[in-house]
N, C-alpha and C positions, 0 to 999 in steps of 0.2 A: 739535209740542206748543206750547200757549200759553206765553207768557213769564210766569213766576211771580215774577219779581223786582220788577215794578212800574215798572222804569226804561225808558228808551228802548231800543229794539232797534237793533242794529247791522246792517251788511250781512250778508246770508245767504251762507254758503259751501256751494255745491252739491258733494256728493260723489257722483260717478257713475262710470261705466265709463271705463277709460283710453281715450285718444284712439286713432284708427286708426293713427297713426304709431308710438305707443308699442307698441301690440299687434303691429304688423308687426315692430318692432325686437326685441321679446321673442321672437316666433316665430322670427325669423331666428337670433337667438342660440341658441335651443333647438335648432334644426335643425343649426347649426354645431357645437354641443357634441356632439350625437348622432353626427354625421359624424366629428368628431374622435376620439371614443372608438372608433367602428367602425374607422377607419383605423389607430388605434394597435393594436387587436387584429389587424387584417389584416397590419400591418407585421411583428409578431412571427411570425405564421404564415408569411408570404411569405418573410421572410429565412431562416427555418429550412428551408423547402422548397428555396430556392436553394442554401443551403450543402450540404445532403445531396446535391442533384443535382450540385454541383461536385465532390464527392468520390466520386461514382459509388456512393453507398449510398442512393439514393432509395427503394429497397424497404424499408429499415429504417424510414424516415420514414412511408411509406404504410401499412406493416403495423401499426406502433405506433399511428398516427393512426386508422385504421379500426377497430382493436381497441378503442381508447378510446371512439370514437364509438358503436360497436355496444353496448358494455357500458353506456354512459351512457343511450342511448335504451331499451334492453331493460329494464334494472333501474329506470331512472327511470319508465318507463311502467308497469311492474308495480307499483311502489310507489304511483304516482298512482292507478292503477285500483283497487288494494286499498283505499286510504283513501277515495277518492272513491265507490266503490261502496258501502262501508259507511255513509258519510254519507247517500248517496241512499236506501239501504235503510232506515236508521233514520228518515229523514224520511217515507218512504212508509208505515212501520209506526206512525206517530204515532197516538195515540188521538183520537177526536172530543172536542172540548172540552166539558166539562160545567160544573157549578157551580164557579165560580172561588174558589179558596182564596187566602189572602194570598200564598202562595208562587207560585201561578200568575198572580196579578195582577202580581206583580213581574216575572215572566218574560215576561208578555205585552208589556210595553214593548219588550223586546229582540226579540221575535218580530215585532212591528210595524215596528221599526226596520230589520231586515234583510230584511223581506219583499220590497221592490222589488229587492234586490241578491242574492237567493239564488243565482242561477246564477253571477253573477260571483264571489261569495264562494267558492262551491264550486270554481270553476276556479282561483281564486287559491290556495286551500289545497292542492289537488291538485298544482298547478304547483310550489309551494314545496317540498313534500315530495318531489316527483319530481326536482326539480333537485338537492336535497341528496343523495338516494339515488343518482342518476345520477353525480354527481361522486364520491361515495364508491366506487361500483362501477368507474368508469373507472380508478381508481388500482390496481385489481387486475388490470391487463392482463398482468402477468407470471404471476400465478397461473393465469389463464385459458389463456394460451398453453402453459404447462407441462402443464396438465391435458389439453388437447386434442391436444397433440403428444407426450405422455410416452411413453417407451420403457422396457421392463423392464430392471432391473439384472441380472437373472439370478441374484440372491441372495435368499434368503428369511430373514425374521426368525425367531429361535429360539422365539418364544412362540406366535404365531398362524400362522406358516408362510405369510405373505403376501409377495409380492415387495416389495423395498425401494422400488420405484417407486410403490407404493400410498401409502407414507408421504411420499415426496418430492414426488409430483406430484398424487395424487388427494385425499389427506386435507386439504391446505390449501384446495382448492377446495370440498370438502364443508363444511368449517368456515365458509367465507365464505357459502355458500348458507344454512347453518343460521343464521348471524348475521343475514343479510338477512331470513330468515323470521321470526326473533324480532322484529326491528325492525318489520316489516310487521304482525305480529300485535298487538304492543303499541300501535302508532299507530292501528291499526284499532279496537282496544278503546276507546282513549281518545276517538277521534273519534266512534265510535258511542254511547258512554256520554254524552258531552256533548250530542249531538244528541237522544238520547232524553230527557235531562233538560230540554233547552230546550223540547221539544214535549210534555212531560208523560208520556212513557213511563216515566220514573223519577221518584219523588217522595221527598223527604227529610222534609219536615214536614207534608205534606198528609195528611188522614185517609184511611183505606182502605189498599189494597194498595200496597206500595212500588214495584212494577214491574208493568207490564202483561205479559200472556202473550207478546205479540210481542217486547217488549224482553227478557224473560227468555230466550226461545228464541234470539234473535239474539246476545245477549252470551254465552250459554252455549256456542254453537257456536264463537265466536271464542276464548273461553277454552279450549275443548276443543282447538282447533287449536294454541294455545300449549302446552298440556300434551303434545299429541302430538309437537310439535317437541322438547319437553324429553325425551321418550322416545327420540327419535332422538339427541339429544345424549348421553344416558346410553350408548347403544349405541356411538357414535363414541368416547366417552371410554374405552371398553375398549381400543380400538386406540391411543388417544392415550397410554396408559400406557407404550407402547414408546418414545415420543419425549418423555416428560415429564421435565423437569429437577427435581431435588430436592436438598436438603441431605443430604450423607452424608460422614462423617468421612474416608472413604477418599480422596475427591477433591472438588474444587470442581466445580460444574456437572455433577453426576452425571446421566446420562440413561439411561432404561430402567427396567424393573421390578426391584424388590427383593422380598424374601420377603413383606413386608407387602402389596405391590401384588398379587402373584400369588395370595396366599392370603386376602386380606381385601378390598382395593379391587376386584379383578376380579369376584369373586362378588357383591359389593355393587352394582356397576354393573349386573350382569345382573338382580338382584332389583329394583332401582329402575326398570329399563327395563320390567319386567313390571307393576310397580305403576303407572307412568306411563301405560302403554297402557290399563289398566283404568280409571284415573281419567279419561282422555280419553274413553273410551266412555261413562262415566257423565255427563259434560258433554253429549255428543251426545244422550244419552237424554232430556234435558230438553225436546227438541222434542216429545216425546209425553207425558212425565210432568208438565211445567210446574211443577216444583218444584226448589229448589236443595239440598234436604236431602242426597240421596245424593252429588251432586258435591262439595259442601262437605266432607262426611265423607271422601270419597276424596282430596280435595286435602290435607286435614289429615293423613291417613294417609301421603301421599307426603312431606310436609314432615317429619313425625316419623320416617319411615323414613330419610330423607336424613340426619337428625341422628344417629340410633342406628346404622344400618347403614353409612352412608357416613362417619361421623366417629368415633363412640365405639368401635365394634367394631374398626376398624383400630388405634386407639390401644391397646386392650387386647391385641391380638395383638402389637404392637410391644413393649409393656411386659413381658408375661409369657411370650412365646414366643421373641422374637428376642433381646432384650437379655441374657438369661441365657446364651445360647450363640450369640452373634452371628456368629462366624467360620464355624461349621458351617452356620448357616442361610443366610448371605449368600454363601457361597463359590460355589455354582452360578451365581448371578446376576452375581457379579463376573467369573467366567470369560467369560460372554457379553459383558459390557461391555468386558473386555480385548480380546477377539477383534474385536468390532465397531469399537472406537475405533482399533485398530491398522490395520484395513482401510480405514476411512473417511479416515484422514489419510495413507495410503500409507507407514506405518512398520512394516507387518507383516513386511517383508523386511529390517529392520535387523539387521545381523550384530553380535552382542555377543560379544567375546572377552576372555579374561582377559589382563591386561598387568601385568608385575611392578612397573613404575614406577621401577625402579633397574637400572642396568647392572652386569653381572657381568664384563664384559671389562676386563682389566687393561692391555691394550695400548692406551695412550692415542693412539699414533700412528695405529693402525687406526681408532679412533673419530674422530680428526681428519680422516682421509681419507674416512670414510663420510659426513661432513656434506654434501659436495657432491652425493652421490648421493641423500641423504635428502630434500633440498628445495632449490629455488631461492629462497633466503631473500630476501624482498622488504624492503629497508630504506627504500624510498621510500613513505611513507604517503600515500595519496591523499586522506586527510581532513585532512592538515596542510599539504600543499604547494600548495594552491590559491593562497594569496597569493604564493608564489614564482613560480608560473606567471603570475600577474597582473602582478607587477613586471617579470619578465624578458621576457614574451611578449605582454603586453597591447598594446604598440606605440602604441595610441591610447586616449584616455580613454573613448571611446564603445564600447569592447569590454570584455567581462568574461567570467570563467570561473565555473562553478558553485562553490558553497561546498565541495562534496565531489566530487572527481574520481572516475573509474572505472578499474577494472582489467580489462584484456582480454589476449588473446594475439595476438601477431603474429610472423610467421616472419622470421628474419634468418639469412642464410647457411645456410638449410635447417633451422634449429632454432627451435622455438617459444620465445618468451620472454615473461614477464609484463611488461605495459606499462601505465603510468599514462597515461591519455588524457583530454583535455578539448577542448571546442570554444570558439573565440573568438566569443562571441555578442554581439549588439548590447546596449548598455547606455545607455538613454536618459538616465540621470542624468549621464552623462559628456559629453553634447552641449554644445558651447561656448555655444550660444544656443538656449534652449527656446522654440519656438513651434509652432503647429499644422502648418505646412508641414514644418519640420525633423523633428518627432516622427513624422509619418505619411507623408511623401513622400520625404524625402531620406535619413534614417538608417533604413533598412528591414531590414538584414540584417547578420549577422556574417560572419566570413571565416576559414576554415581550421581545421585540426586541429593541436593541439600534443600531442606524445607524448614520453615519456621512459622509459628502461629502469627497471623496477621494482627490479632487483637492484643498481643501481649509482648512483653520484653522482660529480661531478668533484672535483678536489682542493680546491675551496673550499666543498664541501657543497651545491652547486647540482645540480639534476636534470641527468642526462646525456641531453640531448634527442636523440631520433631523428627528430623532425619538428618544425620550428620556423620562425620568421621570418614575414614577411608580404610576398607570398603564402607560404604554408607550403611547405616543401620538406624532403625527407629520404627515409626508407626507404619511405614509403607510395606513392610513385610519383605518377602523374597522376590527379587526380580533381576533380569539381566541388566547389569549396571554399566557395561561398556558402551561408550558413546562414540561411534564411528561417524555419525552424521549429526551435524549441529550448526547453529547459527555462526559460530566462529571458526568452523572447520572448512577452510577454503582451499587448502593445499591438497594435491593428490597424494595418495599413499599406495604402496605396493605391499600386499600382505599375503599370508598363506604359503609363502615359499620357504626356502631354506633359512632365511634370516628371521630370527625370533624378534618379537616385539616386546617392549616394556609394558607390562600390564599395569602394575602400580608398585609402590614401594612401602614397606613398613619397617618395623624395628629390626626384622631379620634380614632386610636387604631387598633388592629388586626381584619382583616376580615377573616371569616371562610368559608369553602367550603366543599362540598362532591362530589367526582368524579362521573360523570354521564355517561361515555362511557361504552361500553361493552368489553373494552380491559381487558387483564389479565385473570386469572383463578379464578373461583368462589371457595370460601372456605366454602360455606354453607354445603357441604357434609363432614361428619366427616372422611371419608376415604381420601378425598383430604387433609384435614388438617393434618392427621397423616402422609400421604406421604410427604408433604412438611416439616413437622417437622423433619422427618428423613433425607430428601434430603438436607435441609439447616442446619441440626444440631442445630435446635432451638426448644426445647420442648415447649416453651411458645405458639407457633403457635397452639398447640393441645388444650390448655386449657384456653388461654387468654380470658377475658371478653370483650376485645376491638374488638374482631372478632365476627361478628354476621351475620344476614341476610343482603345480599347485599355486603358483604366483598369480595374483589377481590385482588389477589396478582399480582403485576407487577414486572417483572424481565426481564433479557436480554434487557436492556433499551438503550444501545448505538446504534446508527444507523448502525454502521458496524457489531456489533454482530447480530442484527436482520436480516440484509440482508444475511450475511454469513450463518446463521442458516437455513433460508428458501431456500437458493440456495447454498448448500455446494460445488457445482461444479464451482462456480465463484471465481475469485480472486478479492478482494475488494481494491479500491483505498484508499490511506492513508489519504485523506482529504475529509470528508463529510462536506457540508456547508448548512446553512439554507437559506430559502427564504420564503417570504410571498406570497402565491399563493391562490387566490380565498377565502380570508378570513381565511386561515389556515397557520400555520407555518409548512413548509415541509422541512425535511432534504433531500437533494439530494445527492445520493451516486452513483459514477461511478463504474462499475464492468466490469471485463475482462474475456474473454475466452482465454485459452492458451493451448499450447501443446509443447512438446519438440521433436516431431516426424516429423517436416517439413524437407524434404530432402534438403541437401546442404545449409540450412540456419544456420548461426553461432549462437551459444547459448549465452545467457546472464544471469547473476544472478540478479534476481529482487532486492534482498536485497542490492546489491552493486550499481546498476544503479539508484535506486530511493533514495539513501542516499544523503543528502546535509547538509548545515549548519543548517537548521531548524530541520530536523529529528534527528540531533545529540543532540539537546537540548529539543526535545519534542517527547516522545515515542508514543503519540497519532497519530502522522503523519507517523509512520512506515507502510510500505505496508504490508498487510496481504497476504502472499504468500503461497498457498498450494503446489505449485511446485517451488522449489528453482531455478532451471534452466529451461528456456523456449527458444524456437526459433521461436515462433509464438505467436502474441498477437493481440487482437482486443478489442476495447471498445464497446462490443456488447450489453450491457444492461445499461440502466439508471434506477435507483431505487429511490423511494421516501419513506420516513418514516414520518408519521404524528406525530408531536411533542406532540399532545394531546392524540390521540387514539392509537398511535403506529402502525397503519395500514401500512403494507408493500405492495408496488406495484412494480412490475418488468415490464419494458417496453422494447420491442425489439428495439434496436437502429441500429445495423448493420444487415440489412435484408439479406445480402449475405453471412454472416459468416457460413460456414458449421459446425463448432464446436458448435455454438449456436443451429443450426438446429438439430444437433444430440441430444443435451441435451433437447431440446423442445420435441423431440420424446420420450425421456426417461421419462420426467416429463411433460406430456401434461397439458395444461390449467394453467400453473404457470406463464408464461410470456405473457403479453398482447401485442397486435400488436402495431406497432409504430403509427398507425393512431389514437389511443386513447390518445395520448399525447395532452393535451389542449394547446391553444395558450399562455395562461397565464403561464403555466409551461415551455413551450418552450422558453419563453423570459428569463428564468433564467438558462437554461441548458448551459453548457460551455465545452470547450475542457479540458479533465482531465490532472492534473499535472503529475501523475506517468507515464502515457503513453507518455507524452511529454518528460519526463526525460529519459525513455528507448530509445525513438527515437533519442534524441539528442546525447546520448552516442554512439549509432550505427553510427550516421552521422559523428562522428569524423573521421571515416575511410571510411564509405560507401557513402560519398557524391561524390566520384569519380566513374566513370562508365567504365574505361578501366583498364585492368589487369596490364599493364605495370606500370602505375602510382601507382596503389594499391600496387604492389610488391616492388616498389622502396621506399615507405614510405615517400616520399618527401612532400606529402600533408596531413599528419596526423595532426589532431587538438586535442585539449583537452578542457574540460570544466574548466574554471579557478576557483581557490579557491575564496571563498567569501572574498573580501578585507575589508569588514566592521566589521569583527570580527576576532578573533584569533583561531577559531575552526579548521582551516585547511581543512575544507570540501568544497565541490563544492558550487558555488553560486546557489541559488535556482532560478527557473524561475519566472517571474513576469507577472501578469495580468495588462494590460494597454490598454486603447483605443488609437490607433495610426494609422498612415497611412504609408504603405510601398510605395516605389517609383512608383509602377505600379497601385496603388489604387487611386480612385478618392475621397474617403472620409475615415474618420476614421472608424476603426472596432475594436471591443473588441478582444484583441489578447493576446497570451502567448508568451513571448520573452525570449531569452537568448543570450549570446555571446560565441564566441570561440576564443582561442588563439593557436598559433602554438605549437606543442609538445615541451615542455621544455623551452618555451619562454613566455614573458608577453605581447608582443604587440598584437593588435587585428588582427585576421585572418578572422573572419566572424561574421555576425549577423543573427540570425534565429528568425522567428516569424511564428506562426500558427494562422490562423483565428479561434478564439475560440467562435464565436457567432453562436449558434445553430439556425437552421432554415434558414440560408442563403446559397446561392449557393456555396460560397467559404469556407464554414465551413470545417475545417480539412486540408485546403490547406497549405502546408509548403513552405515558401519562405526563401531563404538563400541569403544574400548579401555577396559575396566573395570579400575580399579586395585583391589588388595586392600584390604579394610577394616581389616586388622590392621597396616598400615604407613602412614606419613605421608609423602606427597609434596607438596611445596609447590605451592599453587595460585597463580593470577595475582596476587592481592592480597598474598600472602606473599612472592612473588618481588619485587614492587614495594617492599614494606616492607623486605625485606633489602637491596635496592638503595639505598633512601633512608637506611638506618641505618648502612651501612659508612662508617667515618670518612674514608678516603681518597676515596671517591666523593662523599660529602657535601661535602668540602672543594673538590673539583673543580667540583661544581655551584655552590657558593658563588662560586667565581672566575668561572664562566661567567655568573653572574647579576650580576657587578659592574657598576657604573654603572646604566644604564637598560635593561640586557639582560633578556630573559625566556627561560625554558627551557620548551619544550613537549615532552611525551613522545609518541612515535609509537605505532603499533600494537604491542602486546605479543604477538608470534607464538609459538605453541607447535608444536614439531615432534617427533614420536616418533623416538627414536634409540636403537637397541640396548637396548630395555627401559626406557629412561628418557625424560624429556621435556626437550628443549632449548628454552630461552626466548631470544628475541631481541627487543630493543626499540631502535629508533633514537631519538636524542635531538637535538632541534633547538633552535637559539638564534636569537632576534631581538635585535639590539642594534647599538650603534655607529651609530645613525642609520638603520639598515636597517629597512624596514617589512615584511620577509618573513623567514620562518624558513630557516635553513641547517642542513644536517646536520653536526653537530660531533662527536658521540660515538655509540658503539654499545654497548649493554649485552648481555651474554651470560651466561646462567646454566645450569648443568647439574650435577645431582647435589649441589647445595648450594654449588658453587663459582661465584663471580661474578667477571666481568671487565668493566671499563669502559674501553674504549680508543678510539683515534681511528678505527680501521677495523674492519670486521667480521672481516677476516682476523686482525688482531692480537688482537682479543678472543677469537676461537676458539683461537688459539695459546696464549693465557694460560690459558684454562679447561682445555684438554686437556694443556698442558705439552708440546706438540709442534708442529713446523712443519707447515703444510698444504701441499698441492700448489701449485706456482708456475706462473705463466703466462709467466715470462720464458724466453727461448730458452736452450738449453743452451750451456755454455761451449765454445768451439771448441777449447780446449786439451785437452779430455777426449775421447778417441776414442769412448767409448760415450755421449757426450752427457750424462753424469751427474756429471762431476767439477767441480772448482772451479779457479779461476786460481791458479797457484802464487804464493807471496809474492813481491812485487817486490823487485828488488835496487836499483832506482833509479827515479826518478820523472820522467815527462815534464813539463817546466815548464808547458806549456799546460794539461795535465790538472790539475796541482797547483793552478794559479791558479784554475781553475774550481771545484775542490773547496773551496778556501779561501772563494771567494765563496758557495758553497752552505752552508758551515758558518755564515758570517756571516748569511745569509738565514734559516737555521734558528733561530739564536739570536734574531734580531730578531722572528721569528714567535712564538717562545715568550714573549718579553717583551710583545708586543702582546696575546697571549692572556691573560696575567695582568692586563693593564690594561683588558681588555674593549674594546680599540680594533680594531674589525673591519675598518675601512678599511686601517689599517696592516698588519693581519694578512693581508689579501688581497694587498696589494702584496708582502709578504714571501714569500708562497707563489708568486706569479708569478716573483719573483727566484730563488727556489729551483728552480723548474722550469727556468728559463732556464739557470741555472748547471749543473744536472745534464745538460741537453741539450748544452751546450758541452763538458762533460767526456766525454760519450759520443761526440760527433763527433770530438773530439781523439784519443780512444783508437782509434777506427776508422781514422783517418788514419794513426796510428802503426803499427797492425797491417799496413796496406797497404805501408808503407815498410820494414817489417821491424824497426823499432826504435822507441825512445821519445825519441830526441834525445840519449840518453846511451849510450855504447858498451856493447853487451851487455845493456842494461837493458830492462825492460818496465814499462809503467805499471800502476797498480792499476785494478781494475775499478770503474767508476762505481757498481756495486751496493753498494760498501762505504761510499758517502757517506751522509750523514744523510737520512732519509726525511721527507717532509712529515708533520707531526704531526697534521694533520686531514684527510688524504686518505681520505674515508670510502667507499672503493670496496669492492666485494664481493670474495669470494675468486675 
């Protein structure tokens, strides 16, 4: 353009295309960016494939992958074809252009603008909707596999008499298909209408007809398809009533038909189905009639019917038929809900028996003797003593124990005993110097099992270890002690290569080791190294010299992660626990199959029902729930994860579960038959906690079997809050070897208590036989206390304990200085018609960082004792001495007598007894001052003095005298006892 300023012109700047060098650079950068994104996607896929292949579950990966790909392409293609075909058809049916109106003149600019790109625009639109639909469909891979592999339950619902499998496996797939059909119909209508409008088939402001005959016919058919799908939806809604959740005062998350559903909604759905079919036919008829009049009338009638028949009529029935006589109307449907819920949660076999709650036996000595046969009372709380294990058995800072230890059974001297057990796992936060090599190459594994008797503690309140030290040794024998896979092992490690690992340290220094198993993925291949460098965001994996021949990368190392990965169709229990089985440390993981499609069974939210005071403070114990709400659950699989190799094994546990059978058809050869569970593994399997917590929550209402009581709400229970802490969460269930009234011997059990809704007194005690391999395994027993008497519940026992003056004063002394008091598990044990409560009390203080068992609380029949040992507390409560484990006195021919009073004293014995008395008094003084170090020294001196007295007495017995003519020494048993020896009976 000419210069309009009149001044001199400056040099011209030419704006042209970029130079060839710039274009080449931009093109190269673009290609590299595309390749980078492609390799990033490939790296994720490739590392997943390598991991599944390394654990020998590649079939899970391929089945899941091909199912997702198939669903993506099939439904993506169907959606793309549906929308694309209707756009093409609407364009083909466009009218010839005539006199242009203002509306058409405006649209003409758009028509001319897109004319050169019509094909590309069509492909872009169809590809976009296809991608979205395909991605949505691929997420339904579980629904597809359950539908195509579903097996019958062998049980029919009480309303429609269809197999439960229809609701669990078929109905969810039909609903997905229906939802996909609705989406395709709506998108097709929108796409076709816009195309018709763009090309003049539909007019808004132009004179003449608003729509051409072709557009009318096309859109009416599409709307007719939509209405036909609505008819199908009405028909499926009839069956959906059997699994529909609704608000009902009898229970939360009520599922199934009620009176108004069966007598109002069900016929309404049938009528609406017929109206929708007629309405759809009227829309299809516009192909010949070319008018919207009848279809619009039909559609209006359908909408009006949905309001009147589907909404107003059921409200009238509820108001004027149900509410005036609700119990009589709802009782038949409540009976169905009761039966279905009890069956779906496996609580239909729960045995409820009346229990007096108070003892009528006046012979206190007999009651005291019966305690030992009633239960092996566990005074070592696995949820308290982890810091004690840490302090006494950590050995090195780079080891750690879980926050909550586990309870298992191990045989000693031919007798099973409850054992608290934990693994010494790697703790990267305790590494002296953190760097990439130390974190991932040198500190790679934990070492050894630490175990202690659950029913005992030593004289200083410490656990009585049965397996300890580093390397661990004790009652468990010889086993592979290295822990490469554990609950706290969340970091990846690279092992087996040129870089040696730290095995463990002892007095001679560090021991090194090189991993020898085939676990993990080989990094010898440079492609694998590059893929993991990208997947983990760590470029050093690609070029580090610490990686060479034999290097393998270990990841997904927690037991729950591994089981969930190889069986993504399972819901994993929140508490995996270790066991020594056949010379290996095996993590045992309980897994569940669930569904929310069991007709008439009320739903529950797993995250809520499995929460308690432990999950509130330990996120590792939270249930891993794929489905938030379920109304059917089975502990169908027992899984093991080898702590050294990471090998995962899945064993079929519930051989009758149809959901597991369905998944076993979908993923053949992934679950081993139950018969392959070895006897040594069976000895450590137990009833899972999360299933028990779900069942106990349901049993707060569903322990009753008649509809009248259920509707009245008079028998509603609640799980009490944990009285031993201030979390405000439910008390956790406790593992305990005990005997219920109808049992002849103790059985390893999982127990809990119930209180009436809104009250604190005890209403019931529940126990399930948790010992796998026995005929009673899984049998639920509930002792129901009478409603006309008051028996103290857990919070009342704790309150009584806290309010007694002498106990409160002792607690105050224990808290002297900087000491802290921690209350252990409050165990309840049925005993002769009453409930015996036992609670260990731990103290941290005197510079100690870990709790020690100092006192034991026992309560029975309103009488409370707070003593140094369990035996002393039981003796005080029952006012009688319990059985002793001391050998009988040799001076009594029948072994039951006592030593006659001495006439004189052996000087050596007397000196030892004097020392014992001094040590006893020193210990009491240290206890009052809260000086735990001095207290510990006093207890050691006391034990030494008593041992010297015993040895001196034995020597005197051999020589026939005491050092004084004709005399005999007093028995050392008459000397003072350690005031804090918290051993069991």
